[in-house]
MARNUSE-214317 format. One record per atom (N, C-alpha, C): x, y, z; residue in one letter. Coordinates in steps of 0.2 Angstrom, whole numbers, plus 5000, padded with zeros to 4 digits. Example, Ala and Ser with C-alpha at 12.3 -4.5 7.8 and 13.67 -1.06 7.14 Angstrom:
BEGIN
506649725039A506249785039A506649845039A506449895035S506849955036S506450005039S
***
This chain:
BEGIN
486951824980M487651834978M488051884983M487751944985P488051984990P488351944996P487851904999K488051865004K488651815003K488751784997A489251744995A489951794994A489851854992I490451894991I490651914998I490251935003T490351945010T490751885013T490451835012S490751775015S491451755012S491551765006S492251755003S492751805006S492451865007A492851925010A493051895017A492651865021V492851845027V493351785027V493251745022I493751685021I494451715019I494451765014A495051795012A495351835018A494951865022L495251905028L495651855033L495351795034L495651755039L496251725036L496251705029I496851685026I497451745026I497151805025G497651855025G497951875031G497551865037M497851875044M498351825045M498251765043G498751715044G499451735040G499351755034Y499851775030Y500251835033Y499851885035L500151945039L500551925045L500251875049S500651855055S501351835053S501451805047R502151785046R502551845043R502151885039R502451945037R502751995042R502351995048L502552045053L502952005058L503151945057E503551895061E503251885068E502551885068I502251865074I502251795075I502251755069L502351685069L502951675065L503251615066R503851595062R503751535058R504251525053A504151465049A504151405053A503651365052G503551295055G502951305060G502751365062D502251375067D501551345064D501451345058E500851315055E500751245057E501351215058R501251145060R500851135067R500951185071V500551185078V499851195076V499651245072L498951255070L498651195067L499051165062N498751115058N498651055063N499151045068G499050995073G498450995077G498251065079L497651075083L497051055079L497051075072V496451065068V496350995066V496950965064Y496950895062Y496750845067Y497150845073F497050795078F496450805083F496250875083F495750885088F495050915086F495150975083A494551015081A494150985076A494450965070F494050935065F493750865066F494150825070P493850755072P493250775077P493250825081A492750835086A492150865082A492250905077Y491750935073Y491350875069Y491750835066L491450785062L491050735066L491350715072L490950665076L490350695078L490250755080V489650785082V489150795076V489350815070K488950825065K488650755062K489150705061L488950645058L488450605063L488550615070A488150575074A487350605074A487350665071E486650695070E486350685063E486750655059T486550645052T486150585051T485650585047E485250525045E485350505038E485650445037F485850415031F485250385027F484750425025G484150395022G484350395014G483750375010P483850375003P484050435000P483750495002E483950554999E484750575000E484950555006T485650565008T486150525003T485950465002L486250414998L486350444991L485750464988R485750494982R486250554981R486250594986F486650654987F487450634987F487550574991L488250554991L488450524984L487950494981G488150464974G488350514969G487950574970A488150634965A488750664967A489050654973G489750674975G490250634973G490150564973A490650514972A490750494965A490250494961A490250464954A490650514950A490650584950P491050624946P491750614947P491950604953I492650584954I492950524951I492550474951A492650414948A492750424940A492250454938V492250474930V492850514928V493050564932L493650604930L494250564930L494350514935L494850474936L494950424930L494350404928L494250364922L494450394915L494250464915L494450504909L495250514909L495550524915L496250534915L496650474913L496350414915G496650344913G496650334906G496050354903L495950354895L496450394892L496550454895L496950504892L497750484892L497850444897R498550414897R498650364892R498150314891L498150264886L498150284879L497750334878V497650364871V498250404868V498450454873F498850504871F499550494874F499650434877G500350414880G500550464885G500150484890L500250534895L500750494900L501250534902S501850504906S501550484913S501950434916R501750414922R501650464927R502150514928G502150564932G501650614931G501450634925S500950674923S500250644925S500150584924F499550554926F499450554934F499950544937Y499950544945Y499750614947Y500150664944L500050734946L499350754945L499050734939L498350754937L497850724942L497950654943S497550624947S497450644954S498050654957V498150674964V497850744965V498050794960G497750864960G497050874959G496750824956S496050824955S495550794960S495750744963V495350714968V495350734975V495950754977F496150774984F495950844986F495250854987G495050924988G495050944996G495051004997S495051025004S494251035006S493950975007L493250975009L493150995016L493550975020A493450995027A493751065029A494351085027F494751145028F494451205025F494151195019F493951255015F493151245013F492951185012G492251175010G491751185016G491951165022I491451175027I491451245029I491951285030P491851355031P491451395026P491551375019F491251405014F490451395014F490351335015I489551315016I489251345022I489651345028E489351385034E489251455033E489751485029L489651565028L489151585023L489151545017V488751565011V488051535012V487951475014I487251445014I487051455021I487451425026G487251445033G486751405036G486351355033T485851325036T486151255039T485851235044E486051175048E486051115043E485551105039E485451055034E486051055029E486251115026A486751115022A487451095025A487551115031V488151085034V488151015035V487550985037R487550915038R487650875032R487350905026L487550875020L488250875018L488550935019A489250935018A489650885022A489550885028V489850835033V489750765031V489150745029S489050675026S489450665020S489550715016M489950705010M490650685011M490950725016I491550715019I491650635021I491150615025A491150545027A491150495022A490850505016A490750465011A491350465006A491550525004V492050534999V492750545002V492950575008A493550585010A493950515011A493750465014P494150405015P494350375008P493850375003F494050354996F494650394993F494550464993T495050504990T495650504994T495650505000V496250505004V496650445003V496250385003G496550325002G496850314995G496550334990L496750334983L497350374982L497450434985V498050474985V498650444988V498550414994L499050384997L499350324993L498850284990V499050224986V499450254980V499250304977L499550334971L500250354973L500350394979L500950414981L501450364983L501150304986E501550254987E501850214981E501450214976L501650184970L502150224966L502050294967Y502450344963Y503150334967Y503150334973G503850334977G504150264977G503850214975M504150144975M503950114969M504150134963E504050104957E504150024957E503649994955G503749914955G503549884961G503349924966V503049894972V502349864970V502149804973P501549774971P500949824974P500449824971L499849864973L499549844980L499549774981S499349754987S499749774993S500349784992R500749814998R500649884999R500549924994A500349994994A499650004998A499149964996V498549964999V498549945006V498949895008A499049875015A499349925019A499849965017D500150025020D499650075022D499150085017V498650145018V498150125023V497950055023L497450035028L497750035035L498350025035L498750025042L498750095044L498850145040R498850215042R498150245044R497650215040F496950235042F496750215049F497050165052T496850145059T497150195064T497650235062R497950285066R497750365064R497250365059N497150435057N496550465061N496650515064P496050545068P495450565065P495550585058L494950605054L494550545053L494850485051I494550425049I494150395055I494550395061I494250365067I493650405069I493650475068S493050515070S492450505065S492650495058L492150475053L491750415055L492150365056V491850295058V491450295064V491750335069A491350335075A490650375074A490750435071G490150475070G489550435066G489750395060V489350365056V489050305060V489450275064A489150215068A488650245073A488750295077L488250325081L487650345078L487650365072S487050385068S486650325066S487050275064L486650215061L486350175067L486650175073V486350135078V485850185082V485850245081G485350295084G485550315091G486250305092A486450325099A486650405099A486650435105E486850505106E487450505110E487850555109L488450575113L488150595120L488550585126P488350615132P488350685132P487950725135L487850795135L488550825136L488950805141F489550845142F490050835136F490050775133L490550765128L490250795121L489650805120H489350835115H489550915115H489450945121R489651015122R490351025121R490750985124A491450995123A491750985116A491450935113A491650925106A491450975101A490851005103G490551055099G490951125100G491151135106L491551195107L492251195103L492551135104L493151125100L493051125093L492551095090G492451095083G492251165080G492051205084E491851275081E492551315080E493051295082T493751325081T494051295074T493751245072A494151205066A494151255060A493551285058A493551315051A494051385052A493951425057P494351485057P495151475057P495251425062V495951405063V496251375056V495851335053A496151305047A496251355041A495851405041L495951455036L496551505038L496551525044F497151565046F497851525045F497851455046S498451415045S498551415038S498151415033L498251415026L498651485024L498451535027G498851595026G499551595029G499651565034V500351555037V500751515033V500451455030F500751415026F500951445019F500551485016L500651515010L501251565010L501451595015Y501951645016Y502651615014Y503051655010G503751635009G503851575005G503351545002R503451484998R503651504990R504051474987P504251494980P503651464975P503451514971H502951494966H503151504959H503151444956R503351444949R502851414944R502951414938R502551384933R501751394934R501651464935L500951484936L500451464931L500551464925L500151444920L499951374920L500451334921R500351254922R499851244928R499951284934A499551274940A498851294938A498751344934V498051364933V497751314929V498051274924G497751224921G497551164925G498051144930L497951094934L497351104939L497351174942A496851194946A496151184943A496051204937S495451204933S495151134933S495451074934L495151014935L494751014941L495051034946R494651034953R494151094953R494251154951L493851204952L493251214946L493451184940V492951194935V492651124932V493051084930H492851024927H492450974932H492750964938L492450914942L491750944945L491651004947P491051034948P490551034943P490751044936A490351034931A490050964930A490550914931L490350844930L489850834936L489950864942T489550844948T488850874946T488750934943L488150964942L487750924937L488050884932G487750844928G487450784931G487850754936F487550694940F487050714945F487050774947A486550804952A485850804948A485950834942A485350834938A485050764936A485550724934L485350654932L484950614938L485250634944L484950594950L484350634953L484150694950G483550734952G483650764959G484250784961L484350814967L483950884968L483750904973E483350964974E483951024975E483651084976S484051144975S484651144980S484451134987L485051134992L485551084991L485351014991P485850964990P486250974984P485950994978R486351014972R486851064973R486651114976E487151174977E487751144982E487551114987V488051084992V488551044988V488350994985V488750944982V489250974976V488951024972V489351054967V489951094971V489751134976L490251174979L490751134983L490551074986M491051034989M491551004984M491250984978N491750954973N492151014970N491951074971G492351134968G492851164973G492951134979T493451164983T494151154981T494651194983P495351194981P495651134983P496251124981I496751064982I496851074990I496851014993A497051005000A497751035002A497751075007V498451095009V498851035012V498550985014N498950925016N499450895011N499250915005L499650884999L500350914999L500550975002I501150995002I501650955007I501350925012V501650885017V501850815014V501250795010L501350725007L501850735001L501850784997S502250794992S503050794994S503150825000A503850825002A504050765005A503550725008R503750655010R503950605004R503550614999Y503650564994Y504050594988Y504250654989R504650694984R504250694977R503650714978F503150714973F502950784970F503350814965F503250874962F503150934967F503650944972E503550984977E503451054975E503851084970E503751154968E503051164965E502851114961E502251124958E501651124963E501751084968M501151074973M501051144977M501651174979A501551234982A501251294978A501351294972T501051344967T500351324966T500251254965L499551234964L499051244970L499351234976I498851254982I498751324982I499251374980L499151444980L498551464975L498651434969I498251454963I497551434965I497451364967S496851334968S496451374974S496851394979S496551424985S496251494983S496651534980V496451594978V495851594973V495951544968G495551534962G494851514965G494851474970A494151444973A493751504975A494051554978L493651614980L493251644974L493551634968I493151664963I492651614960I492951554958T492551504955T491951474959T492051474966M491551444970M490951494971M491151564970N490651614970N490251614964N490651604958L490251594952L489751534951L490051474954W489551424955W488951434959W489051474964T488451494969T487951534965T488251584961A487851624957A487451584952A487751544949F487451504943F486951454946F487051424952L486551384954L485951414957L
***
């Protein structure tokens, strides 16, 4: 537990430095786009490519991935039943669904796993979970936002739009390339491996620093509602994940990694998507703040419990 607290202090410090850089006017509004561009288009794709190329997708890994993906499907099913039984509004259903499935697996999960657990095996498990879960959750969120923004548009058109965007998404491209290299047993050329490794090492700290830059100066309202929404991602989903991990008989390390990865906060990218689709913009800014700060508490509690 002391290591987890120290690691959380490191994460909080990096976020705080980003926030302070705006407060002291070292950086200005919009500068986070440059940092996010570095992370999104270069650093994290390089990181994922290297780690996935080194990952072996055997039976144990597949059980681990099942324990990560199944709880998300169950949670979405429960939200669907909630809408049918209690007449949940269309907008509320989309807000609950998007806020619960689109976690910050890469931007927050990887740094936390690296700092708190720190073993190479834990990091590889976390990366393999991103490869298995992220395309599904990102695709689902984009489909939901397309349907929300274009009521009455056929589902097939929304899915087609998402698939087209996937072909230009650097994270998806790196995921596919990394998994392909792993499955065929190929290795990256040494110079490319080292260059991608150096670039990938910048991903976690820059992502956390950028989060602090992003959080500065944003209006935050409806805090209690945000706390309730954040609990889906920080409490309920990891609790479901723990149950599936026990059901599938995962050992200690995979169980801890899968629960923590499903307990990460809401992805920061949602603020960009919410603005584009005019999707609960004020609520999203507050939700990202509450879930990011709350995750430093809940993820440590999950670590202690596990």
